[in-house]
Structure formats: C-alpha cells, structure tokens
PyMOL Python script that loads the backbone (N, CA, C, O; Angstrom):
from pymol import cmd

cmd.read_pdbstr("""\
ATOM      1  N   MET A   1      17.765   2.985   8.799  1.00  0.00           N
ATOM      2  CA  MET A   1      17.753   3.338  10.216  1.00  0.00           C
ATOM      3  C   MET A   1      17.961   2.051  11.029  1.00  0.00           C
ATOM      4  O   MET A   1      17.155   1.134  10.867  1.00  0.00           O
ATOM      5  N   SER A   2      18.891   1.925  11.815  1.00  0.00           N
ATOM      6  CA  SER A   2      19.150   0.795  12.569  1.00  0.00           C
ATOM      7  C   SER A   2      18.259   0.812  13.803  1.00  0.00           C
ATOM      8  O   SER A   2      17.860   1.894  14.233  1.00  0.00           O
ATOM      9  N   GLY A   3      17.935  -0.310  14.382  1.00  0.00           N
ATOM     10  CA  GLY A   3      17.097  -0.335  15.554  1.00  0.00           C
ATOM     11  C   GLY A   3      15.586  -0.368  15.210  1.00  0.00           C
ATOM     12  O   GLY A   3      14.742  -0.439  16.103  1.00  0.00           O
ATOM     13  N   ALA A   4      15.278  -0.315  13.952  1.00  0.00           N
ATOM     14  CA  ALA A   4      13.892  -0.308  13.588  1.00  0.00           C
ATOM     15  C   ALA A   4      13.500  -1.646  13.020  1.00  0.00           C
ATOM     16  O   ALA A   4      14.356  -2.339  12.470  1.00  0.00           O
ATOM     17  N   THR A   5      12.272  -2.037  13.121  1.00  0.00           N
ATOM     18  CA  THR A   5      11.648  -3.231  12.507  1.00  0.00           C
ATOM     19  C   THR A   5      10.755  -2.800  11.438  1.00  0.00           C
ATOM     20  O   THR A   5       9.886  -1.965  11.686  1.00  0.00           O
ATOM     21  N   TYR A   6      10.895  -3.311  10.237  1.00  0.00           N
ATOM     22  CA  TYR A   6      10.135  -2.855   9.029  1.00  0.00           C
ATOM     23  C   TYR A   6       9.114  -3.943   8.694  1.00  0.00           C
ATOM     24  O   TYR A   6       9.339  -5.125   8.951  1.00  0.00           O
ATOM     25  N   TYR A   7       8.034  -3.537   8.139  1.00  0.00           N
ATOM     26  CA  TYR A   7       6.873  -4.410   7.728  1.00  0.00           C
ATOM     27  C   TYR A   7       6.337  -3.990   6.367  1.00  0.00           C
ATOM     28  O   TYR A   7       6.157  -2.805   6.083  1.00  0.00           O
ATOM     29  N   ALA A   8       6.084  -5.016   5.518  1.00  0.00           N
ATOM     30  CA  ALA A   8       5.331  -4.755   4.316  1.00  0.00           C
ATOM     31  C   ALA A   8       3.849  -4.850   4.616  1.00  0.00           C
ATOM     32  O   ALA A   8       3.403  -5.807   5.248  1.00  0.00           O
ATOM     33  N   LEU A   9       3.122  -3.918   4.192  1.00  0.00           N
ATOM     34  CA  LEU A   9       1.612  -3.924   4.384  1.00  0.00           C
ATOM     35  C   LEU A   9       0.960  -4.538   3.190  1.00  0.00           C
ATOM     36  O   LEU A   9       1.235  -4.125   2.063  1.00  0.00           O
ATOM     37  N   LEU A  10       0.129  -5.486   3.382  1.00  0.00           N
ATOM     38  CA  LEU A  10      -0.380  -6.345   2.292  1.00  0.00           C
ATOM     39  C   LEU A  10      -1.855  -6.238   2.234  1.00  0.00           C
ATOM     40  O   LEU A  10      -2.548  -7.047   2.852  1.00  0.00           O
ATOM     41  N   ALA A  11      -2.373  -5.292   1.532  1.00  0.00           N
ATOM     42  CA  ALA A  11      -3.821  -5.162   1.174  1.00  0.00           C
ATOM     43  C   ALA A  11      -4.136  -6.332   0.302  1.00  0.00           C
ATOM     44  O   ALA A  11      -3.239  -7.020  -0.186  1.00  0.00           O
ATOM     45  N   ALA A  12      -5.405  -6.564   0.101  1.00  0.00           N
ATOM     46  CA  ALA A  12      -5.833  -7.684  -0.754  1.00  0.00           C
ATOM     47  C   ALA A  12      -5.151  -7.769  -2.091  1.00  0.00           C
ATOM     48  O   ALA A  12      -5.108  -6.801  -2.849  1.00  0.00           O
ATOM     49  N   GLY A  13      -4.622  -8.925  -2.370  1.00  0.00           N
ATOM     50  CA  GLY A  13      -3.933  -9.114  -3.675  1.00  0.00           C
ATOM     51  C   GLY A  13      -2.496  -8.675  -3.756  1.00  0.00           C
ATOM     52  O   GLY A  13      -1.862  -8.779  -4.806  1.00  0.00           O
ATOM     53  N   ARG A  14      -1.982  -8.187  -2.652  1.00  0.00           N
ATOM     54  CA  ARG A  14      -0.577  -7.687  -2.571  1.00  0.00           C
ATOM     55  C   ARG A  14       0.308  -8.848  -2.000  1.00  0.00           C
ATOM     56  O   ARG A  14      -0.166  -9.807  -1.393  1.00  0.00           O
ATOM     57  N   SER A  15       1.626  -8.668  -2.252  1.00  0.00           N
ATOM     58  CA  SER A  15       2.591  -9.619  -1.778  1.00  0.00           C
ATOM     59  C   SER A  15       3.826  -8.911  -1.147  1.00  0.00           C
ATOM     60  O   SER A  15       4.002  -7.701  -1.284  1.00  0.00           O
ATOM     61  N   ARG A  16       4.594  -9.640  -0.514  1.00  0.00           N
ATOM     62  CA  ARG A  16       5.874  -9.041   0.067  1.00  0.00           C
ATOM     63  C   ARG A  16       6.666  -8.339  -1.030  1.00  0.00           C
ATOM     64  O   ARG A  16       7.273  -7.310  -0.737  1.00  0.00           O
ATOM     65  N   ASP A  17       6.703  -8.803  -2.232  1.00  0.00           N
ATOM     66  CA  ASP A  17       7.457  -8.186  -3.315  1.00  0.00           C
ATOM     67  C   ASP A  17       6.789  -6.960  -3.907  1.00  0.00           C
ATOM     68  O   ASP A  17       7.421  -6.148  -4.583  1.00  0.00           O
ATOM     69  N   ASN A  18       5.434  -6.840  -3.625  1.00  0.00           N
ATOM     70  CA  ASN A  18       4.671  -5.697  -4.158  1.00  0.00           C
ATOM     71  C   ASN A  18       3.670  -5.253  -3.116  1.00  0.00           C
ATOM     72  O   ASN A  18       2.461  -5.373  -3.311  1.00  0.00           O
ATOM     73  N   PRO A  19       4.180  -4.735  -2.001  1.00  0.00           N
ATOM     74  CA  PRO A  19       3.304  -4.393  -0.949  1.00  0.00           C
ATOM     75  C   PRO A  19       2.462  -3.108  -1.246  1.00  0.00           C
ATOM     76  O   PRO A  19       2.795  -2.342  -2.150  1.00  0.00           O
ATOM     77  N   SER A  20       1.445  -2.908  -0.522  1.00  0.00           N
ATOM     78  CA  SER A  20       0.657  -1.636  -0.673  1.00  0.00           C
ATOM     79  C   SER A  20       1.236  -0.503   0.122  1.00  0.00           C
ATOM     80  O   SER A  20       0.851   0.655  -0.042  1.00  0.00           O
ATOM     81  N   GLY A  21       2.209  -0.860   1.028  1.00  0.00           N
ATOM     82  CA  GLY A  21       2.866   0.112   1.834  1.00  0.00           C
ATOM     83  C   GLY A  21       3.940  -0.462   2.735  1.00  0.00           C
ATOM     84  O   GLY A  21       4.110  -1.680   2.790  1.00  0.00           O
ATOM     85  N   VAL A  22       4.647   0.362   3.421  1.00  0.00           N
ATOM     86  CA  VAL A  22       5.639  -0.113   4.421  1.00  0.00           C
ATOM     87  C   VAL A  22       5.448   0.708   5.713  1.00  0.00           C
ATOM     88  O   VAL A  22       5.125   1.896   5.717  1.00  0.00           O
ATOM     89  N   ALA A  23       5.681  -0.048   6.819  1.00  0.00           N
ATOM     90  CA  ALA A  23       5.588   0.570   8.161  1.00  0.00           C
ATOM     91  C   ALA A  23       6.899   0.195   8.815  1.00  0.00           C
ATOM     92  O   ALA A  23       7.619  -0.722   8.420  1.00  0.00           O
ATOM     93  N   ARG A  24       7.149   0.987   9.859  1.00  0.00           N
ATOM     94  CA  ARG A  24       8.260   0.559  10.713  1.00  0.00           C
ATOM     95  C   ARG A  24       7.915   0.886  12.171  1.00  0.00           C
ATOM     96  O   ARG A  24       7.099   1.757  12.471  1.00  0.00           O
ATOM     97  N   ARG A  25       8.578   0.146  13.049  1.00  0.00           N
ATOM     98  CA  ARG A  25       8.464   0.304  14.458  1.00  0.00           C
ATOM     99  C   ARG A  25       9.834   0.584  14.964  1.00  0.00           C
ATOM    100  O   ARG A  25      10.728  -0.231  14.737  1.00  0.00           O
ATOM    101  N   ARG A  26      10.072   1.694  15.645  1.00  0.00           N
ATOM    102  CA  ARG A  26      11.364   1.953  16.209  1.00  0.00           C
ATOM    103  C   ARG A  26      11.213   2.416  17.692  1.00  0.00           C
ATOM    104  O   ARG A  26      10.141   2.825  18.139  1.00  0.00           O
ATOM    105  N   ARG A  27      12.312   2.329  18.393  1.00  0.00           N
ATOM    106  CA  ARG A  27      12.307   2.711  19.806  1.00  0.00           C
ATOM    107  C   ARG A  27      13.207   3.893  20.006  1.00  0.00           C
ATOM    108  O   ARG A  27      14.276   4.003  19.405  1.00  0.00           O
ATOM    109  N   ASP A  28      12.733   4.813  20.902  1.00  0.00           N
ATOM    110  CA  ASP A  28      13.515   5.931  21.311  1.00  0.00           C
ATOM    111  C   ASP A  28      13.446   5.831  22.770  1.00  0.00           C
ATOM    112  O   ASP A  28      12.515   6.344  23.391  1.00  0.00           O
ATOM    113  N   GLY A  29      14.417   5.174  23.357  1.00  0.00           N
ATOM    114  CA  GLY A  29      14.453   4.937  24.818  1.00  0.00           C
ATOM    115  C   GLY A  29      13.373   3.991  25.156  1.00  0.00           C
ATOM    116  O   GLY A  29      13.373   2.887  24.612  1.00  0.00           O
ATOM    117  N   ASP A  30      12.413   4.325  26.033  1.00  0.00           N
ATOM    118  CA  ASP A  30      11.319   3.454  26.386  1.00  0.00           C
ATOM    119  C   ASP A  30      10.056   3.759  25.506  1.00  0.00           C
ATOM    120  O   ASP A  30       8.984   3.181  25.687  1.00  0.00           O
ATOM    121  N   THR A  31      10.251   4.657  24.592  1.00  0.00           N
ATOM    122  CA  THR A  31       9.058   5.083  23.745  1.00  0.00           C
ATOM    123  C   THR A  31       9.116   4.244  22.426  1.00  0.00           C
ATOM    124  O   THR A  31      10.187   4.098  21.837  1.00  0.00           O
ATOM    125  N   VAL A  32       7.986   3.713  21.987  1.00  0.00           N
ATOM    126  CA  VAL A  32       7.822   2.962  20.759  1.00  0.00           C
ATOM    127  C   VAL A  32       7.159   3.957  19.738  1.00  0.00           C
ATOM    128  O   VAL A  32       6.126   4.565  20.021  1.00  0.00           O
ATOM    129  N   ILE A  33       7.778   4.082  18.597  1.00  0.00           N
ATOM    130  CA  ILE A  33       7.293   4.990  17.567  1.00  0.00           C
ATOM    131  C   ILE A  33       6.986   4.192  16.285  1.00  0.00           C
ATOM    132  O   ILE A  33       7.864   3.600  15.658  1.00  0.00           O
ATOM    133  N   ASP A  34       5.675   4.213  15.932  1.00  0.00           N
ATOM    134  CA  ASP A  34       5.185   3.497  14.742  1.00  0.00           C
ATOM    135  C   ASP A  34       4.951   4.576  13.681  1.00  0.00           C
ATOM    136  O   ASP A  34       4.331   5.621  13.875  1.00  0.00           O
ATOM    137  N   GLU A  35       5.529   4.187  12.528  1.00  0.00           N
ATOM    138  CA  GLU A  35       5.453   5.127  11.312  1.00  0.00           C
ATOM    139  C   GLU A  35       5.082   4.344  10.082  1.00  0.00           C
ATOM    140  O   GLU A  35       5.311   3.136  10.017  1.00  0.00           O
ATOM    141  N   VAL A  36       4.522   5.006   9.124  1.00  0.00           N
ATOM    142  CA  VAL A  36       4.239   4.447   7.782  1.00  0.00           C
ATOM    143  C   VAL A  36       4.788   5.478   6.807  1.00  0.00           C
ATOM    144  O   VAL A  36       4.715   6.692   7.000  1.00  0.00           O
ATOM    145  N   PHE A  37       5.361   4.883   5.709  1.00  0.00           N
ATOM    146  CA  PHE A  37       5.794   5.805   4.575  1.00  0.00           C
ATOM    147  C   PHE A  37       4.610   6.262   3.779  1.00  0.00           C
ATOM    148  O   PHE A  37       3.873   5.424   3.259  1.00  0.00           O
ATOM    149  N   THR A  38       4.389   7.540   3.656  1.00  0.00           N
ATOM    150  CA  THR A  38       3.104   8.087   3.109  1.00  0.00           C
ATOM    151  C   THR A  38       3.265   8.546   1.669  1.00  0.00           C
ATOM    152  O   THR A  38       4.346   8.554   1.080  1.00  0.00           O
ATOM    153  N   ARG A  39       2.124   8.923   1.159  1.00  0.00           N
ATOM    154  CA  ARG A  39       2.079   9.501  -0.206  1.00  0.00           C
ATOM    155  C   ARG A  39       2.778  10.878  -0.237  1.00  0.00           C
ATOM    156  O   ARG A  39       3.072  11.415  -1.305  1.00  0.00           O
ATOM    157  N   ASN A  40       3.035  11.437   0.972  1.00  0.00           N
ATOM    158  CA  ASN A  40       3.750  12.719   1.040  1.00  0.00           C
ATOM    159  C   ASN A  40       5.213  12.472   1.019  1.00  0.00           C
ATOM    160  O   ASN A  40       5.994  13.395   1.248  1.00  0.00           O
ATOM    161  N   LEU A  41       5.636  11.214   0.743  1.00  0.00           N
ATOM    162  CA  LEU A  41       7.066  10.858   0.598  1.00  0.00           C
ATOM    163  C   LEU A  41       7.904  11.038   1.895  1.00  0.00           C
ATOM    164  O   LEU A  41       9.061  11.455   1.868  1.00  0.00           O
ATOM    165  N   ARG A  42       7.261  10.706   2.999  1.00  0.00           N
ATOM    166  CA  ARG A  42       7.975  10.854   4.265  1.00  0.00           C
ATOM    167  C   ARG A  42       7.414   9.815   5.239  1.00  0.00           C
ATOM    168  O   ARG A  42       6.379   9.195   4.991  1.00  0.00           O
ATOM    169  N   TRP A  43       8.104   9.652   6.314  1.00  0.00           N
ATOM    170  CA  TRP A  43       7.599   8.746   7.381  1.00  0.00           C
ATOM    171  C   TRP A  43       6.790   9.537   8.349  1.00  0.00           C
ATOM    172  O   TRP A  43       7.252  10.523   8.923  1.00  0.00           O
ATOM    173  N   ASP A  44       5.550   9.086   8.530  1.00  0.00           N
ATOM    174  CA  ASP A  44       4.538   9.816   9.421  1.00  0.00           C
ATOM    175  C   ASP A  44       4.049   8.835  10.497  1.00  0.00           C
ATOM    176  O   ASP A  44       4.089   7.625  10.278  1.00  0.00           O
ATOM    177  N   PRO A  45       3.626   9.292  11.561  1.00  0.00           N
ATOM    178  CA  PRO A  45       3.107   8.472  12.703  1.00  0.00           C
ATOM    179  C   PRO A  45       1.865   7.746  12.128  1.00  0.00           C
ATOM    180  O   PRO A  45       1.130   8.276  11.295  1.00  0.00           O
ATOM    181  N   THR A  46       1.670   6.449  12.644  1.00  0.00           N
ATOM    182  CA  THR A  46       0.491   5.669  12.348  1.00  0.00           C
ATOM    183  C   THR A  46      -0.041   4.960  13.522  1.00  0.00           C
ATOM    184  O   THR A  46       0.685   4.706  14.483  1.00  0.00           O
ATOM    185  N   ASP A  47      -1.307   4.625  13.477  1.00  0.00           N
ATOM    186  CA  ASP A  47      -1.923   3.771  14.473  1.00  0.00           C
ATOM    187  C   ASP A  47      -2.245   2.423  13.965  1.00  0.00           C
ATOM    188  O   ASP A  47      -3.110   1.726  14.497  1.00  0.00           O
ATOM    189  N   TYR A  48      -1.528   2.036  12.901  1.00  0.00           N
ATOM    190  CA  TYR A  48      -1.680   0.712  12.203  1.00  0.00           C
ATOM    191  C   TYR A  48      -1.587  -0.371  13.254  1.00  0.00           C
ATOM    192  O   TYR A  48      -2.499  -1.194  13.342  1.00  0.00           O
ATOM    193  N   PHE A  49      -0.593  -0.415  14.014  1.00  0.00           N
ATOM    194  CA  PHE A  49      -0.313  -1.579  14.933  1.00  0.00           C
ATOM    195  C   PHE A  49      -1.366  -1.553  16.073  1.00  0.00           C
ATOM    196  O   PHE A  49      -1.832  -2.607  16.506  1.00  0.00           O
ATOM    197  N   ASP A  50      -1.727  -0.381  16.541  1.00  0.00           N
ATOM    198  CA  ASP A  50      -2.826  -0.366  17.539  1.00  0.00           C
ATOM    199  C   ASP A  50      -4.147  -0.880  16.959  1.00  0.00           C
ATOM    200  O   ASP A  50      -4.873  -1.600  17.644  1.00  0.00           O
ATOM    201  N   ARG A  51      -4.473  -0.522  15.702  1.00  0.00           N
ATOM    202  CA  ARG A  51      -5.748  -1.070  15.065  1.00  0.00           C
ATOM    203  C   ARG A  51      -5.578  -2.546  14.953  1.00  0.00           C
ATOM    204  O   ARG A  51      -6.527  -3.288  15.205  1.00  0.00           O
ATOM    205  N   GLU A  52      -4.369  -3.026  14.572  1.00  0.00           N
ATOM    206  CA  GLU A  52      -4.148  -4.447  14.391  1.00  0.00           C
ATOM    207  C   GLU A  52      -4.408  -5.182  15.680  1.00  0.00           C
ATOM    208  O   GLU A  52      -5.085  -6.210  15.698  1.00  0.00           O
ATOM    209  N   ARG A  53      -3.846  -4.633  16.800  1.00  0.00           N
ATOM    210  CA  ARG A  53      -3.974  -5.311  18.097  1.00  0.00           C
ATOM    211  C   ARG A  53      -5.435  -5.336  18.559  1.00  0.00           C
ATOM    212  O   ARG A  53      -5.857  -6.261  19.253  1.00  0.00           O
ATOM    213  N   LEU A  54      -6.174  -4.348  18.183  1.00  0.00           N
ATOM    214  CA  LEU A  54      -7.641  -4.218  18.530  1.00  0.00           C
ATOM    215  C   LEU A  54      -8.557  -4.984  17.608  1.00  0.00           C
ATOM    216  O   LEU A  54      -9.766  -5.057  17.822  1.00  0.00           O
ATOM    217  N   GLY A  55      -7.941  -5.574  16.541  1.00  0.00           N
ATOM    218  CA  GLY A  55      -8.771  -6.323  15.542  1.00  0.00           C
ATOM    219  C   GLY A  55      -9.543  -5.418  14.554  1.00  0.00           C
ATOM    220  O   GLY A  55     -10.551  -5.823  13.976  1.00  0.00           O
ATOM    221  N   ARG A  56      -9.054  -4.230  14.390  1.00  0.00           N
ATOM    222  CA  ARG A  56      -9.745  -3.279  13.527  1.00  0.00           C
ATOM    223  C   ARG A  56      -8.982  -2.964  12.246  1.00  0.00           C
ATOM    224  O   ARG A  56      -9.054  -1.864  11.699  1.00  0.00           O
ATOM    225  N   ASN A  57      -8.277  -3.940  11.809  1.00  0.00           N
ATOM    226  CA  ASN A  57      -7.435  -3.671  10.609  1.00  0.00           C
ATOM    227  C   ASN A  57      -7.603  -4.822   9.625  1.00  0.00           C
ATOM    228  O   ASN A  57      -7.356  -5.958  10.029  1.00  0.00           O
ATOM    229  N   ASP A  58      -7.999  -4.630   8.376  1.00  0.00           N
ATOM    230  CA  ASP A  58      -8.156  -5.665   7.424  1.00  0.00           C
ATOM    231  C   ASP A  58      -6.925  -6.009   6.702  1.00  0.00           C
ATOM    232  O   ASP A  58      -6.886  -7.068   6.076  1.00  0.00           O
ATOM    233  N   ASP A  59      -5.937  -5.234   6.726  1.00  0.00           N
ATOM    234  CA  ASP A  59      -4.646  -5.563   6.031  1.00  0.00           C
ATOM    235  C   ASP A  59      -3.745  -6.476   6.868  1.00  0.00           C
ATOM    236  O   ASP A  59      -3.714  -6.462   8.099  1.00  0.00           O
ATOM    237  N   GLU A  60      -3.021  -7.263   6.085  1.00  0.00           N
ATOM    238  CA  GLU A  60      -2.025  -8.208   6.692  1.00  0.00           C
ATOM    239  C   GLU A  60      -0.680  -7.443   6.650  1.00  0.00           C
ATOM    240  O   GLU A  60      -0.556  -6.408   5.996  1.00  0.00           O
ATOM    241  N   HIS A  61       0.262  -7.959   7.327  1.00  0.00           N
ATOM    242  CA  HIS A  61       1.685  -7.468   7.313  1.00  0.00           C
ATOM    243  C   HIS A  61       2.668  -8.509   7.577  1.00  0.00           C
ATOM    244  O   HIS A  61       2.394  -9.460   8.309  1.00  0.00           O
ATOM    245  N   VAL A  62       3.851  -8.364   6.988  1.00  0.00           N
ATOM    246  CA  VAL A  62       4.947  -9.281   7.209  1.00  0.00           C
ATOM    247  C   VAL A  62       6.206  -8.507   7.484  1.00  0.00           C
ATOM    248  O   VAL A  62       6.416  -7.441   6.905  1.00  0.00           O
ATOM    249  N   GLU A  63       7.030  -9.008   8.335  1.00  0.00           N
ATOM    250  CA  GLU A  63       8.307  -8.412   8.609  1.00  0.00           C
ATOM    251  C   GLU A  63       9.227  -8.475   7.384  1.00  0.00           C
ATOM    252  O   GLU A  63       9.350  -9.506   6.723  1.00  0.00           O
ATOM    253  N   ILE A  64       9.862  -7.341   7.112  1.00  0.00           N
ATOM    254  CA  ILE A  64      10.831  -7.277   6.006  1.00  0.00           C
ATOM    255  C   ILE A  64      12.189  -6.731   6.445  1.00  0.00           C
ATOM    256  O   ILE A  64      12.332  -6.242   7.565  1.00  0.00           O
ATOM    257  N   THR A  65      13.141  -6.812   5.601  1.00  0.00           N
ATOM    258  CA  THR A  65      14.426  -6.113   5.945  1.00  0.00           C
ATOM    259  C   THR A  65      14.449  -4.715   5.633  1.00  0.00           C
ATOM    260  O   THR A  65      13.613  -4.225   4.874  1.00  0.00           O
ATOM    261  N   GLU A  66      15.429  -3.989   6.218  1.00  0.00           N
ATOM    262  CA  GLU A  66      15.528  -2.574   6.021  1.00  0.00           C
ATOM    263  C   GLU A  66      15.810  -2.322   4.527  1.00  0.00           C
ATOM    264  O   GLU A  66      15.329  -1.335   3.969  1.00  0.00           O
ATOM    265  N   ALA A  67      16.551  -3.170   3.908  1.00  0.00           N
ATOM    266  CA  ALA A  67      16.881  -3.052   2.439  1.00  0.00           C
ATOM    267  C   ALA A  67      15.605  -3.150   1.612  1.00  0.00           C
ATOM    268  O   ALA A  67      15.425  -2.399   0.654  1.00  0.00           O
ATOM    269  N   GLU A  68      14.689  -4.105   1.991  1.00  0.00           N
ATOM    270  CA  GLU A  68      13.443  -4.245   1.280  1.00  0.00           C
ATOM    271  C   GLU A  68      12.567  -2.939   1.488  1.00  0.00           C
ATOM    272  O   GLU A  68      11.907  -2.490   0.551  1.00  0.00           O
ATOM    273  N   ALA A  69      12.576  -2.381   2.655  1.00  0.00           N
ATOM    274  CA  ALA A  69      11.779  -1.190   2.962  1.00  0.00           C
ATOM    275  C   ALA A  69      12.439  -0.031   2.143  1.00  0.00           C
ATOM    276  O   ALA A  69      11.709   0.756   1.540  1.00  0.00           O
ATOM    277  N   ASP A  70      13.667   0.081   2.110  1.00  0.00           N
ATOM    278  CA  ASP A  70      14.406   1.125   1.347  1.00  0.00           C
ATOM    279  C   ASP A  70      14.048   1.042  -0.140  1.00  0.00           C
ATOM    280  O   ASP A  70      13.759   2.052  -0.782  1.00  0.00           O
ATOM    281  N   GLU A  71      14.075  -0.232  -0.690  1.00  0.00           N
ATOM    282  CA  GLU A  71      13.705  -0.433  -2.094  1.00  0.00           C
ATOM    283  C   GLU A  71      12.280   0.065  -2.351  1.00  0.00           C
ATOM    284  O   GLU A  71      12.044   0.726  -3.363  1.00  0.00           O
ATOM    285  N   PHE A  72      11.317  -0.236  -1.455  1.00  0.00           N
ATOM    286  CA  PHE A  72       9.959   0.297  -1.676  1.00  0.00           C
ATOM    287  C   PHE A  72       9.934   1.830  -1.670  1.00  0.00           C
ATOM    288  O   PHE A  72       9.332   2.452  -2.545  1.00  0.00           O
ATOM    289  N   VAL A  73      10.579   2.416  -0.696  1.00  0.00           N
ATOM    290  CA  VAL A  73      10.647   3.863  -0.564  1.00  0.00           C
ATOM    291  C   VAL A  73      11.228   4.482  -1.861  1.00  0.00           C
ATOM    292  O   VAL A  73      10.672   5.460  -2.361  1.00  0.00           O
ATOM    293  N   GLN A  74      12.330   3.935  -2.412  1.00  0.00           N
ATOM    294  CA  GLN A  74      12.913   4.480  -3.578  1.00  0.00           C
ATOM    295  C   GLN A  74      11.986   4.310  -4.783  1.00  0.00           C
ATOM    296  O   GLN A  74      11.890   5.198  -5.630  1.00  0.00           O
ATOM    297  N   ARG A  75      11.291   3.139  -4.855  1.00  0.00           N
ATOM    298  CA  ARG A  75      10.385   2.922  -6.019  1.00  0.00           C
ATOM    299  C   ARG A  75       9.185   3.868  -5.979  1.00  0.00           C
ATOM    300  O   ARG A  75       8.765   4.347  -7.032  1.00  0.00           O
ATOM    301  N   VAL A  76       8.625   4.153  -4.818  1.00  0.00           N
ATOM    302  CA  VAL A  76       7.512   5.037  -4.674  1.00  0.00           C
ATOM    303  C   VAL A  76       7.951   6.413  -4.952  1.00  0.00           C
ATOM    304  O   VAL A  76       7.296   7.136  -5.703  1.00  0.00           O
ATOM    305  N   THR A  77       9.047   6.809  -4.373  1.00  0.00           N
ATOM    306  CA  THR A  77       9.588   8.134  -4.631  1.00  0.00           C
ATOM    307  C   THR A  77       9.834   8.453  -6.053  1.00  0.00           C
ATOM    308  O   THR A  77       9.513   9.546  -6.518  1.00  0.00           O
ATOM    309  N   ALA A  78      10.425   7.477  -6.791  1.00  0.00           N
ATOM    310  CA  ALA A  78      10.685   7.649  -8.197  1.00  0.00           C
ATOM    311  C   ALA A  78       9.449   7.754  -9.011  1.00  0.00           C
ATOM    312  O   ALA A  78       9.453   8.457 -10.021  1.00  0.00           O
ATOM    313  N   LYS A  79       8.363   7.087  -8.629  1.00  0.00           N
ATOM    314  CA  LYS A  79       7.096   7.203  -9.369  1.00  0.00           C
ATOM    315  C   LYS A  79       6.431   8.535  -9.172  1.00  0.00           C
ATOM    316  O   LYS A  79       5.830   9.094 -10.089  1.00  0.00           O
ATOM    317  N   ARG A  80       6.550   9.047  -7.937  1.00  0.00           N
ATOM    318  CA  ARG A  80       5.811  10.286  -7.582  1.00  0.00           C
ATOM    319  C   ARG A  80       6.532  11.668  -7.918  1.00  0.00           C
ATOM    320  O   ARG A  80       5.970  12.755  -7.777  1.00  0.00           O
ATOM    321  N   ARG A  81       7.724  11.521  -8.337  1.00  0.00           N
ATOM    322  CA  ARG A  81       8.461  12.772  -8.685  1.00  0.00           C
ATOM    323  C   ARG A  81       8.528  12.930 -10.184  1.00  0.00           C
ATOM    324  O   ARG A  81       9.097  13.903 -10.678  1.00  0.00           O
TER     325      ARG A  81
END
""", "prot")
cmd.dss("prot")
cmd.show_as("cartoon", "prot")
cmd.util.cbc("prot")
cmd.orient("prot")
C-alpha cells in the first residue's frame, strides 16, 4: 500500500529482522488510520501510537520499508495456515 508508513514492533528481545509485530500508519484525506497486522491475518485498527504518545506502551518500534512489512505478513500467514 503506497502512502503508508510501516513499523516493526519490538517487544523485549526482538529485532527489526524478527519483530513481534508490524503496524502501519496511513492517511485517508485528513484522517490518520493506524493499524496492526493481527493474529486474525488481517490489518485491524490499533491504539498503539496513541498509547506510545501517552507513555503507556512498553514496546519499542522502528520504521521499516513496505517490503519488510510484506515479508513479515507473508511469514506469519504461512505459519498460521
């Protein structure tokens, strides 16, 4: 998806190459939509970035490329099916 910014979610002991999850932030006009790829194998809304802004989030995150996010999604999807 173009126009989105992707992030690797890094719980304790995780790295950019082996994240605990992926999130994305995309814009639809003036609306910002934050989503995380879930165990249900789909992108669902998340309040991750709101919690981060409020200091209520223990996980770290780093920006990644769309290709890296796609690789994570494919890897998780293959394991779950």
